[in-house]
C-alpha positions in Angstrom: -65.4 24.0 50.5 -61.5 22.8 51.0 -61.3 22.8 54.7 -65.0 22.2 55.7 -66.1 19.3 57.8 -66.5 16.5 55.5 -70.2 15.4 56.1 -70.8 19.7 55.2 -68.8 19.0 51.9 -71.2 15.9 51.0 -74.2 17.9 51.9 -73.2 20.3 49.7 -72.6 17.9 46.3 -75.1 15.2 47.2 -78.2 13.9 49.0 -79.4 10.8 50.4 -76.5 10.0 51.9 -76.2 6.8 54.0 -73.0 6.3 56.4 -71.4 2.4 55.9 -71.7 1.0 59.3 -68.3 0.3 59.1 -66.9 -1.6 62.9 -63.8 -0.2 65.1 -60.9 -2.7 65.2 -59.7 -2.9 68.5 -56.5 -1.1 68.8 -54.1 -0.1 72.0 -54.9 3.1 73.5 -52.0 4.3 72.5 -52.0 3.2 69.1 -50.3 0.0 67.6 -46.5 1.5 68.3 -47.5 3.2 71.9 -47.2 6.5 70.9 -47.1 8.9 73.9 -50.1 10.7 73.9 -51.9 9.3 71.1 -54.7 8.3 72.9 -55.1 12.2 74.1 -55.1 13.7 70.8 -57.8 11.2 69.4 -60.3 12.0 71.8 -59.6 15.5 71.4 -60.2 14.9 67.4 -63.5 13.3 68.2 -64.4 16.1 70.3 -63.7 18.4 68.1 -65.1 16.6 64.6 -67.9 14.5 66.0 -66.3 12.1 64.0 -64.6 8.4 64.6 -62.0 8.3 62.0 -60.3 10.5 59.6 -62.9 9.4 56.8 -66.7 9.3 56.5 -67.3 6.4 54.3 -70.9 6.1 52.7 -73.2 6.3 49.7 -75.2 8.8 48.2 -77.1 10.3 45.2 -74.9 13.3 42.8 -77.9 14.4 40.7 -79.6 11.3 39.6 -76.4 8.8 39.9 -75.7 6.9 43.1 -72.2 7.0 44.0 -70.3 5.3 46.5 -68.3 8.8 48.3 -65.6 8.7 50.6 -64.6 12.3 52.4 -62.0 13.1 54.4 -62.5 15.0 57.4 -59.1 17.5 58.1 -60.4 18.1 61.2 -59.5 14.7 62.5 -55.8 14.3 63.2 -55.1 16.6 59.8 -57.2 13.6 57.8 -54.4 11.2 58.6 -54.4 7.6 57.5 -54.1 5.1 60.0 -55.6 1.7 60.8 -59.3 2.5 60.6 -59.0 4.9 58.0 -57.3 2.0 55.8 -60.1 -0.5 57.3 -63.3 2.1 56.1 -61.6 2.8 52.4 -61.4 -0.8 51.9 -64.4 -1.5 53.0 -66.2 1.5 51.0 -64.4 -0.2 48.0 -65.5 -3.2 48.3 -69.4 -2.0 48.9 -69.0 -0.1 45.4 -67.6 -3.4 43.1 -70.5 -5.4 44.8 -72.9 -2.7 44.0 -71.4 -1.3 40.1 -70.9 1.8 41.6 -68.9 4.7 41.1 -66.3 6.2 43.8 -65.9 9.8 44.3 -63.2 10.9 47.0 -63.2 13.9 48.8 -59.7 14.6 49.7 -57.9 16.5 52.7 -55.2 14.9 54.1 -51.4 15.3 55.1 -50.9 11.5 54.5 -50.1 8.6 56.7 -50.9 9.5 60.7 -47.0 9.7 63.0 -48.5 8.3 65.8 -48.9 5.1 64.0 -45.6 4.7 62.3 -45.1 1.8 60.1 -48.5 0.2 60.4 -49.9 3.3 59.1 -47.8 3.9 56.0 -49.4 0.7 55.0 -52.3 1.7 54.8 -51.5 3.0 51.6 -51.2 -0.3 50.1 -53.9 -1.2 51.2 -55.8 1.3 49.6 -53.6 0.9 46.5 -55.3 -2.7 45.8 -58.9 -1.8 46.9 -58.9 1.0 44.0 -56.8 -1.4 41.7 -59.2 -4.1 42.0 -62.3 -1.4 41.3 -60.5 -0.4 38.4 -59.8 -3.8 36.9 -63.8 -4.6 37.7 -64.7 -1.4 34.9 -66.0 0.8 38.2 -65.4 4.5 37.7 -63.3 7.1 40.3 -63.0 10.4 40.5 -61.2 12.6 42.5 -61.4 16.1 44.2 -58.5 17.6 45.4 -59.3 19.9 48.7 -56.8 21.7 50.1 -54.5 19.9 51.5 -53.8 17.3 49.3 -50.5 15.5 49.9 -48.5 12.5 50.7 -50.1 9.2 50.6 -53.8 10.6 50.0 -52.7 12.3 46.1 -50.1 9.2 45.6 -53.4 6.7 45.6 -57.0 8.1 45.7 -55.9 11.2 44.3 -53.7 10.7 41.5 -54.7 7.5 40.3 -58.2 8.4 40.1 -60.2 8.2 36.3 -60.3 11.8 36.8 -59.6 14.1 38.7 -60.7 17.5 40.2 -59.4 20.1 42.1 -60.5 23.1 44.1 -58.7 26.2 43.0 -55.6 27.1 45.4 -55.6 23.6 46.7 -51.9 22.4 47.9 -51.1 19.3 46.2 -48.5 17.2 46.1 -46.9 14.1 47.6 -44.5 16.1 50.0 -46.8 18.1 52.7 -45.8 22.2 54.0 -43.2 21.0 56.5 -41.1 18.8 54.8 -40.4 19.9 51.6 -38.3 22.4 49.9 -39.1 26.2 50.1 -38.5 26.9 47.0 -41.3 27.4 44.6 -44.1 26.8 46.9 -46.3 27.7 43.4 -45.3 23.9 42.3 -47.3 22.3 45.1 -50.5 24.0 43.8 -53.6 22.4 42.3 -53.2 25.5 39.4 -49.5 23.8 39.0 -50.7 20.5 38.8 -53.4 21.4 35.6 -50.3 23.0 34.2 -48.4 19.9 34.2 -50.7 17.1 33.2 -51.9 15.4 36.7 -55.1 17.3 36.8 -58.1 17.4 34.7 -60.0 20.5 35.4 -59.7 23.2 38.8 -63.5 23.7 39.5 -64.8 26.5 42.0 -66.8 25.3 44.7 -70.0 26.4 43.5 -69.4 24.5 40.3 -68.2 20.9 41.9 -71.5 19.6 42.3 -72.6 20.2 38.9 -69.7 19.4 37.4 -69.2 15.9 39.3 -72.8 14.9 38.3 -72.4 15.5 34.6 -68.8 13.1 35.0 -70.9 10.3 36.5 -73.6 10.7 34.5 -70.8 10.1 31.5 -68.9 7.4 33.0 -72.2 5.5 33.9 -73.8 5.7 30.6 -72.5 2.5 28.6 -73.0 1.5 25.0 -71.5 -1.0 23.1 -72.1 0.3 19.8 -69.9 1.5 17.6 -69.9 5.9 17.4 -71.3 7.1 13.9 -68.2 9.3 12.2 -69.4 12.6 12.0 -70.9 14.1 8.7 -68.9 17.0 6.9 -68.8 20.8 8.2 -68.2 22.2 4.8 -70.0 21.6 1.1 -66.8 20.9 -0.6 -65.9 19.1 -4.2 -63.7 16.4 -4.2 -60.0 17.9 -5.3 -58.9 16.5 -9.2 -55.0 16.6 -7.9 -53.0 15.8 -4.8 -51.9 19.2 -3.8 -55.7 20.9 -4.3 -56.4 18.2 -1.5 -52.9 19.4 0.6 -54.5 23.2 0.0 -57.8 22.0 1.1 -56.5 20.4 4.0 -54.4 23.8 5.2 -57.3 26.0 4.1 -57.9 28.1 7.3 -61.6 28.0 6.1 -61.9 24.8 7.1 -63.7 23.1 10.2 -61.5 22.4 12.5 -61.4 19.9 15.3 -63.2 21.8 18.0 -66.1 22.5 15.3 -66.8 19.0 14.9 -66.7 18.0 18.7 -69.5 20.7 19.2 -71.7 19.7 16.5 -71.4 16.1 17.1 -71.9 16.4 21.2 -74.8 17.5 22.9 -72.2 18.4 25.8 -69.0 17.2 26.9 -66.3 17.3 29.8 -62.5 17.2 28.4 -59.6 15.7 30.4 -56.4 16.7 30.6 -52.6 15.9 30.8 -50.3 12.5 30.3 -49.9 12.1 33.9 -46.4 12.6 33.4 -45.9 16.0 33.5 -47.0 17.5 30.2 -50.2 19.0 28.2 -50.6 19.2 24.9 -53.1 21.7 23.9 -53.3 21.2 20.3 -54.7 17.2 21.4 -58.3 17.4 22.8 -59.5 14.7 24.8 -62.8 13.6 27.0 -66.2 11.9 26.6 -69.1 13.6 25.3 -73.0 13.0 25.7 -74.8 12.3 22.1 -78.2 10.4 21.5 -78.6 9.6 25.3 -75.1 7.4 25.4 -71.6 8.2 26.1 -68.7 8.7 23.5 -65.2 9.2 24.3 -63.2 11.3 21.9 -59.3 12.4 21.1 -58.6 14.7 18.3 -55.6 16.5 17.0 -56.3 19.9 16.2 -54.3 20.8 13.5 -50.5 20.9 15.0 -48.4 18.6 15.6 -48.9 15.9 18.1 -46.4 16.4 20.8 -45.6 13.1 23.2 -47.6 14.8 25.8 -50.5 15.0 22.9 -49.9 11.1 22.4 -49.8 10.1 25.7 -53.1 11.9 26.6 -55.0 10.3 23.9 -53.9 6.7 24.6 -55.1 7.6 27.9 -57.9 8.6 26.9 -58.6 5.1 24.5 -56.9 2.6 27.7 -59.9 4.4 30.3 -63.0 4.1 27.2 -61.3 0.6 26.9 -62.0 -0.6 31.0 -65.0 1.3 31.3 -66.6 0.3 28.3 -67.3 3.6 25.9 -66.8 3.7 22.3 -64.1 6.0 21.0 -64.0 8.6 18.2 -60.8 10.1 16.7 -59.9 13.1 14.7 -57.2 13.0 12.7 -55.9 16.6 12.1 -51.8 17.0 12.1 -49.1 18.0 9.9 -47.2 14.8 11.6 -45.7 14.3 15.3 -43.4 17.2 16.7 -39.9 16.4 15.6 -38.1 18.5 17.5 -35.0 17.8 19.9 -37.8 18.7 23.1 -40.0 16.0 21.5 -37.2 13.5 20.8 -35.9 14.5 24.5 -39.6 13.9 25.8 -40.0 10.4 24.4 -41.8 11.2 21.0 -41.0 7.5 19.9 -42.7 5.7 23.3 -45.1 8.3 22.9 -46.3 7.1 19.6 -46.1 3.8 20.0 -48.4 3.5 23.1 -51.2 5.1 21.1 -50.7 2.8 18.4 -51.2 0.1 20.8 -54.1 1.5 22.4 -56.1 1.6 19.4 -54.7 -1.6 18.6 -55.7 -3.4 21.3 -58.9 -1.3 22.2 -61.9 -3.5 23.4 -64.4 -1.5 22.5 -64.6 0.0 18.8 -63.1 3.2 17.4 -64.1 5.1 14.7 -61.8 7.5 13.4 -62.4 10.6 10.5 -59.9 12.4 9.0 -60.8 16.4 8.8 -57.9 17.8 7.6 -54.0 17.3 7.4 -53.3 13.1 8.3 -49.3 13.5 8.3 -47.6 10.0 8.6 -47.2 8.0 11.5 -48.4 11.1 14.1 -51.1 11.2 12.3 -52.1 7.1 11.4 -51.3 7.2 15.1 -55.3 7.6 15.9 -56.6 6.1 13.5 -58.3 2.9 13.5 -58.1 0.3 10.7 -60.6 -0.2 8.9 -62.8 2.2 10.3 -61.5 5.8 9.0 -63.2 7.5 7.2 -62.3 11.3 5.3 -63.8 14.7 5.1 -63.6 16.1 1.6 -61.1 18.6 2.5 -58.7 16.8 4.3 -56.2 13.9 3.0 -53.3 11.8 4.3 -50.2 10.7 3.2 -47.2 8.9 3.5 -45.9 12.0 5.1 -46.0 15.5 3.7 -45.0 16.3 -0.1 -42.8 18.9 1.3 -41.0 16.3 3.3 -41.4 13.5 0.4 -39.1 16.0 -1.8 -36.8 16.2 0.8 -37.0 12.7 1.6 -36.0 11.8 -2.3 -33.8 15.0 -2.8 -36.4 16.4 -5.4 -36.7 20.7 -5.7 -39.2 22.4 -3.9 -40.6 23.2 -7.5 -41.9 19.7 -7.8 -43.7 19.2 -4.5 -47.2 19.8 -6.1 -46.3 16.9 -8.5 -45.0 14.8 -5.6 -48.7 15.4 -3.5 -50.1 14.2 -6.7 -47.8 10.9 -7.3 -48.6 10.1 -3.4 -51.9 9.8 -4.0 -53.5 11.3 -0.9 -57.0 12.7 -2.0 -60.2 11.4 -0.1 -61.2 9.4 -3.4 -57.7 8.0 -3.3 -57.7 6.9 0.1 -60.7 4.7 -0.7 -59.2 3.2 -3.5 -56.5 2.4 -1.5 -58.9 0.7 1.5 -57.0 3.4 3.9 -61.2 4.9 4.5 -64.2 3.3 3.9 -65.3 6.7 2.1 -65.7 10.0 2.3 -68.2 11.9 4.5 -70.8 14.3 3.2 -72.4 17.1 4.8 -75.6 16.3 6.9 
């Protein structure tokens, strides 16, 4: 599918494609800068592909959801972006805004069209502005990275989408194969971009249609009602002491985030990565289907949360806020990662970004503390005045062990310090930190 003609790619994933009637602007035969041989190259591309330009744009249904499709024809001058390419893409985004339709970009391009010089490069500004206007209008954008996705196509439609999917072994990178250093060719692959937090999923051609259908269904089912807090998944008595609460939260028998998410949602799709080079496997983020609507989620999975985890969660909350979906957050961490690597990766700024995303969200955020609530790294995931707690969880200014170290107390006093911190579920309700302790359904 990576190198299939554009119309065959569209046909494989969608039905009822209707192409937009985009008029062709007048251009000199050899283009805006008079490139020798450009006329002949265009004519050969038209004859080879049957297309008039390097993109085919129109509307189609993917599953039951109508969408605007922008499909690149790599056989037409390497899918390069020229002036008429910009015309078509700009018109496609304008139609998406007018009709309130999601945009799916099926990308296969080497970048800007050399034979048009700066006139070609300037199309990236047009594409970026059209995408930004559409983003500001609250319309979701999904990109599919085919082979290759390089240059400005990657740096605008590709990397700038809300959800980024890629085909296996697709070449992905800002630098194309002929202009980059020969070392580490594996860095310019879809798999590397997934590992580095720049792609949400690598999807096989056979799975692409179904995956897009699920994503479009999720991203178009808006709801303003808050997410209800999940029920507790274990029957547990409230702890009589703070240390009992800590031990219950640390028990390997306690339900974890994955179990809560699976019980809460009918089905779900994850996003991955912070878009800045990092992935935290201890944070699960995405969108799920529950009772006929979409709810976004950001869940800590019991490990120290890294800067990439906070940035990924903040990305999720901001996206849900812009598109109009309520958010569920699950708190379960001993605290933010605090080693040298975390500091170098910007722990403070990443935590601040998550605090800000939750505080400024235009949609309701619901929080359930399901395990350890360790200090500010946990609090960043929590919604003020909309937090619940399970009976086998705790929430504290810091862990009892850290509190003992800060107060210069011996390790033997850790259980007593836990009792003094008022960190039990019932204490959190009394203190106004939590609204209630949830029970099993």
